Each structure stands twice: as structure tokens, then as C-alpha cells.
N, CA, C and O of each residue as an XYZ file, in Angstrom:
340
protein
N       1.207     12.482     -4.523
C       2.044     12.252     -2.976
C       2.671     13.105     -3.286
O       3.558     13.154     -2.433
N       2.978     14.637     -4.682
C       3.769     15.549     -3.943
C       2.636     17.106     -4.079
O       2.907     18.307     -4.063
N       1.429     16.405     -4.198
C       0.093     17.761     -4.346
C       0.331     17.460     -2.827
O       0.374     16.374     -2.249
N       0.500     18.992     -2.252
C       0.483     19.718     -0.806
C      -1.307     19.362     -0.261
O      -1.602     18.439      0.499
N      -2.119     20.161     -0.759
C      -3.022     19.719     -1.078
C      -4.495     18.611     -0.768
O      -5.579     18.776     -0.210
N      -3.813     17.450     -1.474
C      -4.270     16.153     -1.236
C      -3.894     15.506      0.595
O      -4.570     14.969      1.472
N      -2.152     16.037      0.429
C      -1.548     15.082      1.439
C      -1.969     15.719      2.689
O      -1.792     14.988      3.663
N      -2.614     17.186      3.020
C      -3.474     17.634      4.153
C      -4.421     17.430      4.269
O      -4.833     17.372      5.427
N      -5.521     17.155      2.967
C      -6.601     16.159      3.025
C      -6.505     14.598      3.763
O      -7.341     14.126      4.534
N      -5.532     14.097      3.403
C      -5.533     12.964      4.178
C      -5.138     12.843      5.171
O      -5.322     11.771      5.747
N      -4.412     13.910      5.807
C      -3.627     13.972      7.174
C      -5.296     14.457      8.041
O      -5.640     13.990      9.126
N      -5.921     15.235      7.414
C      -7.036     15.617      8.250
C      -8.129     14.923      8.413
O      -8.646     15.061      9.522
N      -8.774     14.068      7.518
C      -9.338     13.113      7.003
C      -9.316     12.024      7.459
O     -10.318     11.661      8.074
N      -8.012     10.971      7.311
C      -7.698      9.650      7.545
C      -7.707      9.141      8.929
O      -8.137      8.051      9.308
N      -7.102     10.205      9.725
C      -6.976      9.235     10.980
C      -8.975      9.504     12.173
O      -9.124      9.641     13.387
N      -9.892      9.467     11.191
C     -11.148      9.902     12.099
C     -11.406      8.336     12.045
O     -12.011      7.718     12.921
N     -10.934      7.852     11.044
C     -11.272      6.090     10.611
C     -10.574      5.145     10.931
O     -10.765      4.043     10.418
N      -9.358      5.406     12.083
C      -8.483      4.654     12.395
C      -8.995      4.212     14.166
O      -9.230      4.929     15.139
N      -9.010      3.001     14.012
C      -9.691      2.615     15.584
C      -8.479      2.509     16.266
O      -7.330      2.425     15.834
N      -9.019      2.529     17.652
C      -7.858      2.301     18.783
C      -6.856      1.157     18.992
O      -5.688      1.015     19.352
N      -8.165      0.218     18.481
C      -7.565     -1.413     18.653
C      -6.712     -1.583     17.210
O      -7.059     -1.353     16.051
N      -5.485     -2.069     17.758
C      -5.182     -2.579     16.332
C      -4.008     -1.740     15.868
O      -4.048     -0.588     16.301
N      -2.880     -2.057     15.023
C      -2.208     -1.074     14.162
C      -2.000     -0.134     13.709
O      -1.688     -0.357     12.540
N      -1.954      1.625     14.071
C      -2.623      2.842     13.233
C      -1.740      2.155     11.895
O      -2.381      1.589     11.010
N      -0.636      2.221     11.836
C       0.161      2.289     10.719
C      -0.225      1.344      9.388
O       0.036      1.516      8.197
N      -1.021      0.178     10.139
C      -1.644     -1.012      9.037
C      -2.628     -0.261      8.795
O      -2.597      0.352      7.728
N      -3.539     -0.118      9.502
C      -4.742      0.826      8.998
C      -4.775      1.897      8.067
O      -5.514      1.930      7.083
N      -3.655      3.101      8.516
C      -3.993      4.051      7.306
C      -3.449      3.213      6.201
O      -4.002      3.336      5.109
N      -2.391      2.327      6.316
C      -2.116      1.394      4.768
C      -2.962      0.828      3.752
O      -2.907      0.490      2.569
N      -3.724      0.868      4.662
C      -4.481     -0.303      4.464
C      -5.805      0.971      3.328
O      -5.969      0.943      2.108
N      -6.470      1.883      4.336
C      -7.145      2.712      4.062
C      -6.684      4.046      2.460
O      -7.288      4.497      1.487
N      -5.446      4.159      3.001
C      -4.590      4.763      1.385
C      -4.453      3.666      0.355
O      -4.221      4.197     -0.732
N      -4.493      2.605      0.277
C      -4.301      1.769     -0.554
C      -5.879      1.927     -0.814
O      -6.185      2.728     -1.697
N      -6.880      1.277     -0.169
C      -8.757      1.531     -0.498
C      -8.744      2.722     -1.460
O      -9.325      2.764     -2.545
N      -7.812      3.924     -0.767
C      -8.639      5.264     -1.770
C      -7.888      5.121     -3.051
O      -8.246      5.620     -4.118
N      -6.750      4.353     -2.850
C      -6.118      4.229     -4.507
C      -6.943      3.245     -5.496
O      -7.478      3.525     -6.569
N      -6.899      2.365     -5.008
C      -7.804      0.833     -5.659
C      -9.249      1.549     -6.732
O      -9.646      1.453     -7.893
N      -9.702      2.393     -5.235
C     -11.304      2.690     -5.592
C     -11.091      3.708     -6.661
O     -11.783      3.710     -7.680
N     -10.102      4.609     -6.431
C      -9.484      5.757     -7.417
C      -9.609      5.297     -8.942
O     -10.502      5.706     -9.684
N      -8.511      4.310     -9.362
C      -7.872      3.596    -10.276
C      -9.348      3.049    -10.686
O      -9.654      3.565    -11.761
N     -10.327      2.221    -10.226
C     -11.191      1.661    -11.042
C     -12.127      2.733    -11.214
O     -12.616      2.716    -12.344
N     -12.521      3.612    -10.519
C     -13.333      5.095    -11.309
C     -12.706      5.479    -12.184
O     -13.217      5.065    -13.224
N     -11.785      6.106    -12.389
C     -10.524      6.523    -13.546
C     -10.975      5.384    -14.751
O     -11.726      5.594    -15.704
N     -10.495      4.518    -14.508
C     -10.671      2.976    -15.604
C     -12.241      3.073    -15.812
O     -12.213      2.859    -17.024
N     -13.296      3.201    -15.592
C     -14.793      3.052    -16.228
C     -15.141      4.144    -16.738
O     -16.069      4.170    -17.545
N     -14.372      5.436    -16.320
C     -14.598      6.812    -16.715
C     -13.941      6.618    -18.056
O     -14.664      6.675    -19.050
N     -12.712      6.406    -18.189
C     -12.285      6.137    -19.663
C     -12.903      5.039    -20.112
O     -12.110      4.625    -20.957
N     -13.622      4.453    -20.095
C     -14.429      3.486    -20.706
C     -15.652      3.562    -21.335
O     -16.104      2.924    -22.286
N     -16.237      4.666    -20.481
C     -17.741      5.372    -21.027
C     -17.130      6.211    -22.073
O     -17.443      6.391    -23.250
N     -16.101      6.717    -21.282
C     -15.933      8.317    -22.155
C     -15.188      8.134    -23.592
O     -15.025      9.081    -24.362
N     -14.586      6.277    -23.970
C     -14.318      5.751    -24.887
C     -16.016      5.346    -26.295
O     -16.220      5.574    -27.488
N     -16.692      4.763    -25.297
C     -17.799      4.117    -25.876
C     -18.474      5.558    -26.646
O     -18.728      5.663    -27.846
N     -18.684      6.643    -25.547
C     -18.910      8.126    -25.638
C     -18.641      8.838    -27.181
O     -19.472      9.387    -27.904
N     -17.335      8.649    -27.389
C     -16.366      9.024    -28.493
C     -17.020      8.420    -30.360
O     -17.464      8.954    -31.377
N     -16.698      7.067    -29.880
C     -17.319      6.490    -30.811
C     -18.780      6.387    -31.146
O     -19.185      6.377    -32.309
N     -19.629      6.302    -29.997
C     -20.760      6.900    -30.638
C     -20.886      8.183    -31.385
O     -21.448      8.272    -32.477
N     -20.367      9.116    -30.781
C     -20.552     10.610    -31.260
C     -19.749     10.827    -32.390
O     -19.752     11.949    -32.897
N     -18.861      9.665    -33.002
C     -18.528      9.480    -34.186
C     -19.469      9.466    -35.370
O     -19.187     10.067    -36.407
N     -20.340      8.932    -35.248
C     -21.522      9.339    -36.241
C     -22.071     10.610    -36.708
O     -22.196     11.623    -36.020
N     -22.375     10.475    -37.891
C     -22.721     12.097    -38.161
C     -24.048     12.034    -37.259
O     -24.224     12.605    -36.182
N     -24.995     11.151    -37.997
C     -26.938     11.275    -37.377
C     -26.964     11.779    -35.787
O     -27.485     12.834    -35.424
N     -26.250     10.748    -34.840
C     -26.226     11.290    -33.319
C     -25.295     12.031    -33.133
O     -25.021     12.059    -31.933
N     -24.482     12.832    -33.896
C     -23.599     13.656    -33.577
C     -24.563     14.862    -33.811
O     -24.714     15.616    -32.850
N     -25.363     15.191    -35.189
C     -26.361     16.036    -35.239
C     -27.652     16.076    -33.660
O     -27.906     17.012    -32.901
N     -28.002     15.166    -33.677
C     -29.137     15.173    -32.761
C     -28.183     15.546    -31.131
O     -28.499     16.432    -30.336
N     -27.230     14.775    -31.016
C     -26.502     15.939    -29.778
C     -26.237     17.077    -29.790
O     -26.378     17.685    -28.729
N     -25.873     17.626    -30.691
C     -25.339     19.128    -30.821
C     -26.591     19.906    -30.820
O     -26.560     21.016    -30.290
N     -27.960     19.370    -31.468
C     -29.090     20.460    -31.523
C     -29.535     20.087    -30.137
O     -29.737     21.122    -29.501
N     -29.790     18.905    -29.352
C     -29.771     18.661    -28.141
C     -29.458     19.961    -27.448
O     -30.127     20.944    -27.128
N     -28.165     19.598    -27.332
C     -27.494     20.431    -26.593
C     -27.590     21.751    -26.633
O     -27.788     22.311    -25.555
N     -27.476     22.600    -27.890
C     -28.187     23.715    -28.388
C     -29.133     24.340    -27.925
O     -28.905     25.486    -27.540
N     -30.135     23.940    -27.841
C     -31.584     24.045    -27.498
C     -31.399     24.197    -26.011
O     -32.000     25.069    -25.383
N     -30.292     23.068    -25.265
C     -30.690     22.827    -23.752
C     -29.697     24.248    -23.970
O     -30.633     25.022    -23.768
N     -28.732     25.015    -24.181
C     -28.185     26.156    -23.767
C     -28.640     27.316    -23.815
O     -28.224     28.300    -23.204
N     -29.833     27.219    -24.812
C     -30.546     28.038    -25.334
C     -31.319     28.586    -24.347
O     -31.314     29.792    -24.098
N     -32.176     27.543    -23.605
C     -33.157     27.158    -22.253
C     -32.354     28.068    -21.147
O     -32.662     29.138    -20.622
N     -31.026     27.092    -20.978
C     -30.306     27.756    -19.833
C     -30.356     29.211    -19.675
O     -30.813     29.879    -18.748
N     -29.710     29.618    -20.931
C     -29.673     31.255    -21.180
C     -30.865     32.137    -21.131
O     -30.838     33.333    -20.842
N     -32.131     31.292    -21.504
C     -33.184     32.015    -21.262
C     -33.391     32.104    -19.744
O     -33.186     33.100    -19.051
N     -33.852     30.839    -19.316
C     -33.517     31.313    -17.783
C     -32.994     32.034    -16.620
O     -33.447     32.579    -15.614
N     -31.508     31.752    -17.330
C     -30.796     33.159    -16.356
C     -31.193     34.772    -16.963
O     -31.060     35.935    -16.584
N     -31.416     34.480    -17.428
C     -32.037     36.241    -18.362
C     -33.477     36.337    -17.411
O     -33.921     37.462    -17.179
N     -33.946     35.540    -17.055
C     -35.620     35.662    -17.005
C     -35.396     35.928    -15.332
O     -35.973     36.841    -14.742
N     -34.342     34.856    -14.588
C     -34.133     35.313    -13.247
C     -33.946     36.567    -12.897
O     -34.649     37.090    -12.033
N     -32.868     37.282    -13.591
C     -31.557     38.186    -13.182
C     -32.981     39.676    -13.226
O     -32.666     40.839    -12.974
């Protein structure tokens, strides 16, 4: 609520979805509530996935494979960037 960028975003985007029939205040309140509910569900899902990944990466064998794979991936990206330059 105190972020001016978020407030400007809502003020510029939200009215496009308000229909002429019915109460605009009720519609804006509903759309704002829907946005908050979707955001909460999204962040809960993200935290749940991150917790599972943390538990998975705590295993030494899986962590070693992950570090090996991401290391090779970064090397490949670096080669790709160097070749494109």
C-alpha cells in the first residue's frame, strides 16, 4: 500500500477491467482482493517448492550433481557469449 509504483500500476491498469454496469467501487474492491489472493497463493506455492528444493539439495550426492551441472552450464553460456562477441 505504501509503494507508489504499485499504486500507479493499479490506478492505470485496474479501471480497464471495470464494466459500466454495477458498482465501480465494488468491482475495484473485488479485483484488488482477487489480486491479493492470487499473490498469496503464488508466494505460498513458491515457498513450498523452495523448501522441498532445499531439502533435496541438502543431500551431498544431489548437491554435487547440481553444482557440476550448473558449473558446466555457466561455462557453456560463457563460451556462447564469447563466441557471439
